[in-house]
C-alpha positions in Angstrom: 19.2 6.2 33.6 18.4 3.3 31.2 14.7 3.8 31.9 14.8 7.5 31.1 16.7 6.8 27.9 14.1 4.2 26.9 11.3 6.8 27.5 13.2 9.4 25.6 13.8 7.1 22.6 10.2 5.9 22.6 9.1 9.5 22.1 10.8 9.4 18.7 9.6 6.0 17.6 7.6 6.4 14.4 7.3 2.7 13.7 4.9 -0.1 14.5 6.6 -2.5 16.9 9.4 0.0 17.1 11.8 -2.1 19.2 11.6 -4.9 16.6 11.4 -2.5 13.7 8.7 -4.6 11.9 7.1 -1.7 10.0 8.4 1.8 9.2 6.1 4.8 8.9 6.7 6.2 5.4 4.3 9.1 5.6 0.7 10.3 5.9 -1.9 12.1 3.9 -4.8 14.1 5.1 -8.0 13.9 3.1 -10.5 16.7 3.2 -13.6 17.8 1.3 -15.0 21.3 1.2 -12.4 22.4 3.8 -13.4 19.7 6.3 -10.8 17.1 7.2 -12.3 13.6 6.7 -9.5 11.2 7.5 -5.8 10.7 7.7 -4.0 7.7 6.2 -0.6 6.7 7.5 1.4 4.3 5.3 3.8 1.7 6.7 6.4 -0.4 5.0 7.6 -3.8 6.2 11.2 -3.3 7.2 13.0 -6.6 6.3 10.6 -9.0 4.6 8.4 -9.6 1.6 5.3 -11.7 1.1 2.7 -12.9 -1.4 -0.5 -10.8 -1.5 -2.6 -13.2 0.6 -0.1 -13.3 3.5 0.7 -9.6 3.2 -3.0 -8.9 3.9 -2.9 -11.1 7.0 0.4 -9.6 8.2 -1.0 -6.1 8.0 -4.2 -7.1 9.9 -2.1 -8.8 12.6 -0.6 -5.4 13.3 -3.9 -3.5 13.3 -3.4 -2.3 9.7 -4.8 -3.0 6.3 -3.2 -3.3 2.9 -3.2 0.2 1.3 -6.1 1.6 -0.7 -6.5 4.8 -2.6 -10.1 6.3 -2.6 -9.5 8.5 -5.6 -7.0 9.2 -8.3 -6.2 12.5 -6.4 -5.4 10.5 -3.3 -3.1 8.2 -5.2 -1.4 11.2 -6.9 -0.8 12.8 -3.4 1.4 9.8 -2.4 4.2 9.8 -4.9 6.8 11.8 -3.1 6.9 9.6 0.0 6.2 6.6 -2.3 9.3 7.1 -4.4 11.6 7.2 -1.4 9.8 4.1 -0.1 10.1 2.3 -3.5 13.8 3.0 -3.8 14.5 1.5 -0.3 12.6 -1.8 -0.9 14.0 -5.3 -1.0 12.1 -5.9 -4.3 11.5 -2.4 -5.7 9.6 -3.5 -8.8 6.1 -4.2 -7.3 4.3 -3.3 -4.1 1.1 -5.1 -3.2 -1.9 -3.0 -2.3 -5.5 -4.0 -1.3 -7.0 -4.4 -4.8 -8.3 -7.5 -6.5 -10.3 -8.5 -9.6 -12.6 -11.4 -10.5 -12.0 -10.7 -14.2 -8.2 -11.0 -15.2 -7.1 -8.7 -18.0 -10.0 -6.3 -17.2 -8.8 -2.7 -16.7 -12.0 -1.5 -15.0 -13.3 -4.5 -12.9 -11.2 -4.0 -9.8 -12.2 -3.9 -6.2 -10.7 -2.8 -2.9 -11.0 -5.8 -0.6 -11.4 -3.7 2.5 -13.6 -1.7 2.3 -15.4 -4.1 -0.1 -16.2 -1.7 -2.9 -15.5 -1.3 -6.6 -12.6 1.0 -7.4 -14.6 4.0 -8.7 -11.8 5.7 -10.7 -9.8 4.8 -13.7 -6.5 3.1 -12.6 -3.3 4.4 -14.2 -2.1 1.1 -15.5 1.6 0.3 -16.3 2.3 -0.1 -20.0 0.8 -3.3 -21.3 -1.2 -4.0 -18.1 -3.3 -5.6 -16.9 -2.3 -8.6 -18.9 -2.7 -11.7 -16.6 0.8 -12.7 -17.8 0.9 -16.3 -19.2 -2.6 -16.8 -17.7 -1.0 -17.3 -14.2 -4.1 -15.9 -12.4 -3.0 -12.3 -11.9 -5.9 -11.3 -9.7 -4.2 -9.0 -7.2 -3.2 -5.4 -7.5 0.3 -3.9 -7.1 1.9 -0.5 -7.6 4.9 -0.4 -9.9 6.6 2.2 -12.1 6.5 3.0 -15.8 9.8 3.4 -17.7 9.4 7.2 -17.2 9.4 6.7 -13.4 5.7 7.5 -12.8 3.7 5.2 -10.5 1.3 2.9 -12.1 -0.7 -0.3 -11.3 0.1 -3.8 -12.3 -1.9 -7.1 -11.9 0.0 -9.8 -10.1 -0.6 -13.4 -8.8 -2.0 -13.4 -5.3 -0.2 -16.5 -3.9 2.8 -17.2 -6.0 5.1 -14.2 -6.1 6.6 -12.6 -3.0 7.0 -8.9 -3.1 7.0 -5.8 -1.0 3.7 -4.5 0.3 2.2 -1.3 1.7 0.0 -1.2 4.8 -2.1 1.7 6.1 -3.8 2.9 9.2 -6.8 5.2 8.7 -7.9 7.7 11.4 -11.4 9.0 10.6 -12.2 12.5 11.8 -15.7 12.9 10.4 -18.2 10.1 9.9 
C-alpha cells in the first residue's frame, strides 16, 4: 500500500528533488515565433534558502538548471503573474538573482547573460535610480526587484556579498 501511495504522490510532484522539496516549480512560458513553438522555460524557486549570486549559479547547475534569463522584453513581461506570487512567498522578497552580469558598473546597457554568453539585446526596465553600483560595492550582478508601483524591474547587486533569493530555469528546446 505504501508503495502505491508513493507512486500516486510522485505523479503530482512538480518540484525538483520533490521528496526533499529543494526547488518548487513556479511556472512555465512557451516561446514561439511565427506560430512555431521554439522552446519552453520552466522556472524554479529554492524552497527554504538564499544565496549570493555566485553560489546561486552553482546551486542551479548542480540540479541541472541555470539561473534565469529573459531573451526579450516580451519574454520578461510574460512572467509577472507567476513572478508576483513567487516574490510574495520569498524569504527575502526584495531582490531575486538572475543570470545577468556587467563588466561596467553603473552602465544601463552593458549587461550580459552569463549562460548563454551573450549581450542582453534589449533595454532593461531598471528600478528607479538603478543601476547605481551603490557605495561602489561592486554591484556587477543582476537581480529582479519591484518599483514602488509594484512593477517588476532590474537592480544591480554585489555578486558575492549579499545573500538573496534566486530564480533558476530549465529550458526545453523544440526547434533548433
